[in-house]
C-alpha positions in Angstrom: -10.6 -25.0 -10.1 -9.1 -23.8 -13.3 -5.3 -23.5 -13.8 -5.4 -22.2 -17.4 -2.7 -19.5 -17.9 -2.9 -16.5 -20.1 0.2 -16.1 -22.2 2.3 -12.9 -21.9 1.7 -12.3 -25.6 -2.1 -12.6 -25.3 -2.1 -10.3 -22.3 -0.2 -7.6 -24.3 -2.4 -8.2 -27.4 -5.6 -7.6 -25.3 -4.4 -4.1 -24.4 -5.1 -3.0 -28.0 -8.7 -4.2 -27.9 -11.0 -1.3 -29.2 -13.1 0.2 -26.5 -10.9 -1.0 -23.6 -7.7 0.8 -24.5 -5.9 2.9 -21.9 -4.0 6.0 -23.0 -0.2 5.9 -22.7 0.6 9.2 -21.0 3.0 8.5 -18.2 6.8 8.8 -17.8 9.1 7.3 -15.2 8.9 10.7 -13.3 5.1 10.4 -13.2 5.4 6.9 -11.8 7.9 8.1 -9.2 5.5 10.8 -8.1 2.7 8.3 -7.9 4.9 6.0 -5.8 6.1 8.8 -3.4 2.6 10.3 -3.2 0.9 7.0 -2.1 3.7 5.9 0.3 4.4 9.1 2.1 1.1 9.3 4.0 -0.1 9.5 7.6 2.4 6.8 8.6 5.4 9.0 8.7 3.5 11.6 10.8 2.0 9.1 13.3 3.3 5.6 13.3 6.9 6.7 13.5 6.5 8.4 16.9 4.4 5.8 18.6 6.6 2.9 17.5 9.7 4.9 18.6 8.2 5.5 22.0 6.7 2.1 22.7 8.5 -0.6 20.7 12.0 0.3 19.4 13.5 3.3 21.1 16.3 5.1 19.1 16.9 2.0 17.0 13.7 2.8 15.0 16.0 4.0 12.1 17.3 0.4 11.9 13.7 -0.9 11.9 13.0 1.4 8.9 16.0 0.1 7.1 15.0 -3.6 7.7 11.5 -2.8 6.4 12.9 -0.9 3.4 15.1 -3.9 2.5 12.1 -6.2 2.6 10.1 -3.8 0.4 13.1 -3.5 -1.9 13.3 -7.2 -2.5 9.6 -7.3 -3.5 10.1 -4.1 -5.5 12.7 -5.8 -7.7 10.3 -8.6 -8.4 7.5 -6.2 -9.3 9.9 -4.3 -11.6 10.9 -7.4 -13.6 7.2 -8.4 -14.0 6.0 -5.0 -15.0 8.8 -4.5 -17.5 8.1 -7.9 -19.0 4.3 -7.7 -18.9 3.3 -4.0 -19.1 -0.4 -4.6 -18.6 -2.9 -3.1 -16.1 -3.6 -5.2 -13.0 -0.2 -5.6 -11.3 0.0 -8.8 -9.3 -3.3 -10.1 -10.8 -2.0 -9.9 -14.3 1.4 -11.3 -13.3 -0.3 -14.3 -11.6 -2.5 -15.0 -14.6 0.7 -15.6 -16.7 2.4 -17.8 -14.1 0.0 -19.6 -11.7 -3.2 -19.6 -13.8 -6.6 -18.1 -13.8 -7.8 -19.3 -10.4 -4.8 -18.0 -8.5 -5.0 -14.8 -10.6 -8.6 -14.3 -9.4 -7.6 -15.0 -5.8 -4.9 -12.3 -6.0 -7.2 -9.9 -7.8 -9.8 -10.3 -5.1 -7.0 -9.9 -2.5 -6.0 -6.6 -4.2 -9.6 -5.4 -4.1 -9.4 -5.8 -0.4 -6.1 -4.1 -0.1 -6.9 -1.0 -2.1 -10.6 -0.6 -1.1 -10.1 -0.9 2.6 -6.9 1.1 2.4 -8.6 3.9 0.6 -11.6 3.9 3.0 -9.4 4.0 6.1 -7.2 6.7 4.7 -10.2 8.8 3.7 -11.4 8.7 7.3 -8.0 9.8 8.4 -8.1 12.7 5.9 -11.5 13.8 7.4 -10.1 14.0 10.9 -7.0 16.0 9.8 -9.4 18.3 7.9 -10.9 19.2 11.3 -7.4 19.7 12.8 -6.3 22.1 10.1 -9.5 24.2 10.0 -10.3 24.1 13.7 -13.4 21.9 14.0 -14.2 18.4 15.3 -13.8 16.6 12.0 -16.0 15.8 9.0 -18.6 13.7 10.9 -22.2 14.4 11.6 -24.7 12.2 13.4 -27.8 11.1 11.3 -29.9 9.0 13.6 -27.8 6.0 14.7 -25.3 6.6 11.9 -22.1 8.7 12.1 -22.0 10.1 8.6 -18.4 11.1 7.6 -19.0 13.8 5.0 -15.2 14.6 5.0 -14.4 11.1 3.7 -17.2 11.5 1.1 -15.7 14.8 0.0 -12.2 13.5 -0.6 -13.3 10.4 -2.4 -15.6 12.3 -4.8 -12.9 14.8 -5.5 -10.1 12.3 -6.4 -12.5 10.1 -8.4 -13.5 13.1 -10.5 -9.8 13.8 -11.2 -9.0 10.2 -12.1 -12.0 10.1 -14.5 -10.7 13.2 -16.2 -7.4 11.6 -17.1 -4.4 9.9 -15.5 -2.0 12.6 -16.6 -4.1 15.3 -14.9 -4.2 13.1 -11.8 -0.4 12.9 -12.0 0.0 16.6 -12.2 -2.3 17.2 -9.2 -0.5 14.4 -7.3 2.9 16.1 -8.0 1.6 19.4 -6.5 0.3 17.7 -3.3 3.4 15.5 -3.0 5.6 18.7 -3.2 3.7 20.1 -0.2 4.0 17.0 2.0 7.7 16.3 1.1 8.4 20.0 1.9 6.8 19.5 5.3 8.8 16.3 5.9 12.0 18.1 5.0 11.0 21.0 7.3 10.6 18.5 10.1 14.1 17.2 9.4 15.8 20.6 9.2 14.0 22.3 12.1 14.1 19.2 14.3 17.9 18.8 13.7 18.5 22.0 15.8 16.9 20.3 18.8 18.9 17.0 18.7 20.6 16.1 21.9 23.2 13.3 21.6 22.2 11.9 25.0 18.8 10.9 23.6 20.5 8.3 21.4 21.7 6.3 24.4 20.9 3.5 24.9 20.5 3.0 21.1 18.7 -0.3 21.7 17.1 -0.1 25.1 17.0 -3.2 27.3 14.0 -5.4 26.7 10.9 -5.1 28.9 8.5 -7.9 29.2 5.3 -6.9 27.3 3.2 -9.7 28.7 0.8 -7.5 30.6 -0.1 -5.3 27.6 -0.1 -7.9 24.9 -3.3 -9.1 23.4 -4.5 -12.7 24.0 -6.2 -15.4 22.0 -6.8 -14.6 18.4 -5.9 -11.0 19.0 -2.3 -11.8 19.4 0.1 -12.4 16.6 0.2 -15.7 14.7 3.9 -16.0 15.8 2.9 -15.8 19.5 0.1 -18.3 18.9 2.4 -20.8 17.3 5.4 -20.4 19.7 3.7 -19.4 22.9 6.1 -16.5 23.1 5.2 -13.1 24.6 6.3 -9.9 22.9 8.7 -7.5 24.5 9.1 -3.8 24.3 12.6 -2.6 23.2 15.6 -5.0 22.9 16.3 -6.9 19.7 12.9 -8.4 19.6 11.4 -4.9 19.8 13.6 -3.8 17.0 12.4 -6.6 14.7 8.8 -6.1 15.8 9.2 -2.4 15.0 10.2 -3.4 11.5 7.0 -5.3 11.0 5.0 -2.2 12.2 6.8 0.5 10.2 6.8 -1.7 7.1 3.2 -0.6 6.7 4.4 3.0 6.2 5.9 1.7 2.9 2.7 0.1 1.6 1.6 1.4 -1.8 4.7 1.3 -4.0 3.2 -1.7 -5.7 0.4 0.6 -7.1 3.0 1.9 -9.5 2.9 -1.5 -11.3 -0.8 -1.1 -12.0 -0.1 1.8 -14.3 2.3 -0.1 -16.5 -0.2 -0.1 -19.4 -0.5 3.7 -19.3 3.3 4.3 -19.4 5.0 5.5 -22.6 8.0 3.2 -22.2 7.0 0.6 -19.7 10.0 -1.8 -20.3 12.3 0.9 -19.0 10.2 3.4 -17.0 8.2 1.1 -14.6 11.3 -0.3 -13.0 12.7 3.2 -12.7 9.5 4.5 -11.1 9.2 1.7 -8.6 12.8 1.8 -7.4 13.2 5.6 -7.5 10.0 6.1 -5.4 11.1 3.4 -2.8 14.6 5.0 -2.6 13.2 8.5 -2.0 10.8 7.5 0.8 13.4 5.3 2.5 15.8 8.3 2.7 12.9 10.5 4.1 11.8 7.9 6.6 15.3 7.2 8.0 16.0 11.0 8.2 12.8 11.7 10.1 13.4 8.7 12.5 17.0 9.8 13.2 15.9 13.4 14.0 13.0 12.3 16.1 15.2 10.0 18.1 17.5 12.9 18.9 14.8 15.4 19.7 13.3 13.6 22.7 14.0 10.7 24.9 12.0 7.6 23.8 10.3 7.4 27.2 8.7 10.8 26.7 6.7 9.4 23.7 5.7 6.1 25.3 2.0 5.5 25.8 0.6 7.3 28.8 3.1 10.2 28.8 1.6 12.3 26.1 -1.5 10.3 24.9 -1.3 9.1 21.3 2.2 10.5 20.3 2.9 11.8 16.8 5.6 14.0 15.3 3.9 17.1 16.5 4.3 15.8 20.1 8.0 15.8 19.8 8.0 19.4 18.6 5.6 20.4 21.4 7.9 18.9 24.0 10.7 21.2 22.6 8.4 24.2 22.6 8.0 24.4 18.8 4.2 24.5 18.9 3.7 26.0 15.4 5.1 22.8 14.0 1.9 20.9 14.9 -0.2 23.0 12.5 2.4 22.6 9.7 2.6 18.9 10.2 -1.2 18.6 10.1 -1.2 20.5 6.8 1.4 18.1 5.5 -0.6 15.1 6.6 -3.7 16.5 4.9 -1.9 16.9 1.6 -0.3 13.5 2.1 -3.5 11.7 2.7 -5.1 13.4 -0.3 -2.7 11.7 -2.7 -2.8 8.4 -0.9 -6.6 8.2 -1.4 -6.2 9.2 -5.0 -3.6 6.6 -5.9 -5.3 3.8 -4.0 -8.5 4.5 -5.9 -6.4 4.5 -9.1 -4.9 1.1 -8.2 -8.3 -0.3 -7.3 -9.9 0.8 -10.6 -7.0 -0.6 -12.7 -7.2 -4.0 -11.1 -10.9 -4.3 -11.6 -10.5 -3.0 -15.1 -8.1 -5.9 -15.9 -10.4 -8.5 -14.3 -13.4 -7.2 -16.2 -11.5 -7.1 -19.5 -10.7 -10.8 -18.9 -14.4 -11.6 -18.3 -14.0 -12.6 -14.7 -16.2 -9.6 -13.9 -18.8 -8.1 -16.3 -17.0 -7.1 -19.5 -19.0 -3.9 -19.8 -17.1 -2.4 -16.8 -13.9 -2.4 -18.8 -15.1 0.2 -21.3 -12.9 3.3 -21.6 -14.2 6.8 -22.3 -12.9 9.4 -24.7 -10.1 10.4 -22.3 -8.8 6.8 -22.2 -9.8 6.1 -18.6 -12.2 3.4 -17.3 -14.8 5.9 -16.1 -17.5 3.3 -15.3 -15.2 1.3 -12.9 -13.8 4.5 -11.4 -17.4 5.7 -10.5 -18.4 2.3 -9.1 -15.1 2.0 -7.0 -15.7 5.5 -5.7 -19.2 4.8 -4.7 -18.3 1.6 -2.9 -15.4 3.1 -1.1 -17.4 6.2 -0.2 -20.2 4.0 1.4 -17.6 2.1 3.4 -15.8 5.2 4.6 -18.8 7.4 5.4 -21.0 4.9 7.2 -19.0 1.9 8.5 -16.6 2.0 11.4 -13.7 0.3 9.5 -10.7 1.3 11.5 -10.4 -2.2 13.0 -9.9 -3.6 9.5 -6.6 -1.8 8.8 -4.5 -4.9 9.3 -6.5 -6.5 6.5 -4.7 -4.1 4.2 -1.4 -5.4 5.5 -2.1 -9.1 5.0 -3.4 -8.5 1.5 -0.3 -6.6 0.5 2.1 -9.2 1.9 0.2 -12.0 0.2 0.6 -10.2 -3.1 4.3 -9.7 -2.5 4.8 -13.4 -1.9 3.0 -14.4 -5.1 4.8 -11.9 -7.2 8.2 -13.0 -5.8 7.4 -16.7 -6.5 6.1 -15.8 -10.0 9.5 -14.3 -11.0 11.1 -17.7 -10.3 8.5 -19.6 -12.2 8.4 -17.3 -15.3 12.2 -17.4 -15.5 12.0 -21.2 -15.9 8.9 -21.5 -18.1 9.6 -18.5 -20.4 13.3 -17.7 -20.4 12.8 -16.3 -24.0 10.8 -13.3 -22.9 12.2 -9.8 -23.4 12.7 -8.4 -20.0 13.3 -4.7 -19.7 14.6 -5.2 -16.1 15.8 -8.4 -14.5 16.1 -9.3 -10.8 19.7 -10.2 -10.0 20.6 -13.5 -8.2 17.5 -15.4 -9.1 16.2 -17.5 -7.3 18.0 -16.3 -4.2 16.6 -12.7 -4.0 13.0 -13.7 -4.7 13.2 -16.5 -2.1 14.6 -13.9 0.5 11.6 -11.7 -0.4 9.2 -14.5 0.3 10.8 -15.3 3.6 10.9 -11.7 4.7 7.3 -11.2 3.8 6.4 -14.4 5.5 8.0 -13.3 8.7 6.0 -10.0 8.7 2.8 -12.0 8.0 3.5 -14.0 11.1 3.4 -10.8 13.1 -0.2 -10.1 12.2 -3.0 -11.2 14.5 -4.9 -14.4 14.3 -8.2 -12.4 14.0 -6.8 -10.7 10.9 -6.1 -14.1 9.3 -9.6 -15.3 10.1 -11.1 -12.2 8.4 -8.8 -12.6 5.5 -9.9 -16.3 5.1 -13.6 -15.3 5.1 -13.0 -12.7 2.4 -11.2 -15.3 0.3 -14.0 -17.8 0.6 -16.5 -15.1 -0.6 -14.1 -14.5 -3.6 -14.0 -18.2 -4.5 -17.8 -18.4 -4.4 -18.0 -15.4 -6.9 -15.4 -17.0 -9.2 -17.1 -20.3 -9.3 -20.5 -18.7 -9.8 -19.6 -16.2 -12.4 -15.9 -15.7 -13.4 -15.1 -19.3 -14.4 -18.1 -19.4 -16.8 -17.6 -16.0 -18.3 -13.8 -16.0 -18.6 -12.6 -14.7 -22.0 -9.6 -17.0 -22.0 -11.9 -20.0 -21.2 -14.2 -19.1 -24.1 -11.3 -18.8 -26.5 -9.9 -22.2 -25.5 -13.4 -23.8 -25.8 -13.8 -22.2 -29.3 -10.4 -23.5 -30.4 -11.3 -27.1 -29.5 -14.5 -27.1 -31.6 
């Protein structure tokens, strides 16, 4: 394994290399829009209601706050790194400067999993909502033994075209779609507020119910359960904490903002602003929706079995506001459009950084006349489209979660290391109370990782083994940094 590190100065110098230069078009407001557009997705329309009904009860707003604090700790660490090292690649680039090339490859390979699987899963969700909005069964046709999801293909092709045409254009489109879905969320809050009944907030934390009968067993149960032999419970304090680990995934995506640091006009100032502003906005939206939802219906009415798979529209239907279901579906469709787009953007920027470093073929890092990595964008779109249109990948959603949390842990640890090894660096933003806050971030993320299933960890391990084989077979020998070091010794 190779632990050679790439200096911050060299990483920044490489961004001016002819033929692989990205155009600096983005402001902090563009970054905030990207952050909000990727985080406010289907989660707020679906996960909120099912978690409220089955796991937390009215205390779901507290679960959201706990999840937001966890994300906030990681966001501070991302903000410091991105303001110090404004280079495409996010956690991959940060790890290269702190842990060395091998760990950087591992985290880059991990991000490939996070963004690619995430984009494919969300594209499938977009396809199903398309059918809801326009009144047909969804964008799927049977071709022999294969269910071909043409709706997923349509959205991936559309967003990839936008991204290839320019990041600023993508940002403007994202702003329009984000305005639609945020308006729908605000409509949910305002209209729903008229149907709040104070009695529905009591008990705020319902008494715990043993979940032994419904919990999974073996490797399908959480790692925490496997280690302790504990059985989960619905409601109660354990339910509140378990709810936090579930709704946390409604926040996934804000780290994509850091991948656009190299395309930002003033990254030292604006990347931190964009990350923290987007996280603050979505936290307010999520807590407001959860408070209104908790007051509109009793939590038992949204528990599994009562109304099937509950979502926000279910709560409005119970109160006789049936028109809200169509509006919420439109909001979810707009929301998922931008989620797919920003995940494809993040995926292409991580692979761009890895290719520029030689860990993947260097030719992929070529940028076109519009200053975007068109080749990688097309390849990423094709791979994600194949996964989304042909493979039944819904069972791999937790893989996105473990990949994200793993990246959060490394970035948080990296802040501590870089503070000690390079205290001289110009940091546009600094995390307060180092090392305490980064350590708290690591512990919080670690706790959420323990709530993922054993099967997810096994799949994650297999993916990482494949990545190591590719690095040993190609990346280590073609590394630009390795070739520079070899040349300097001769």
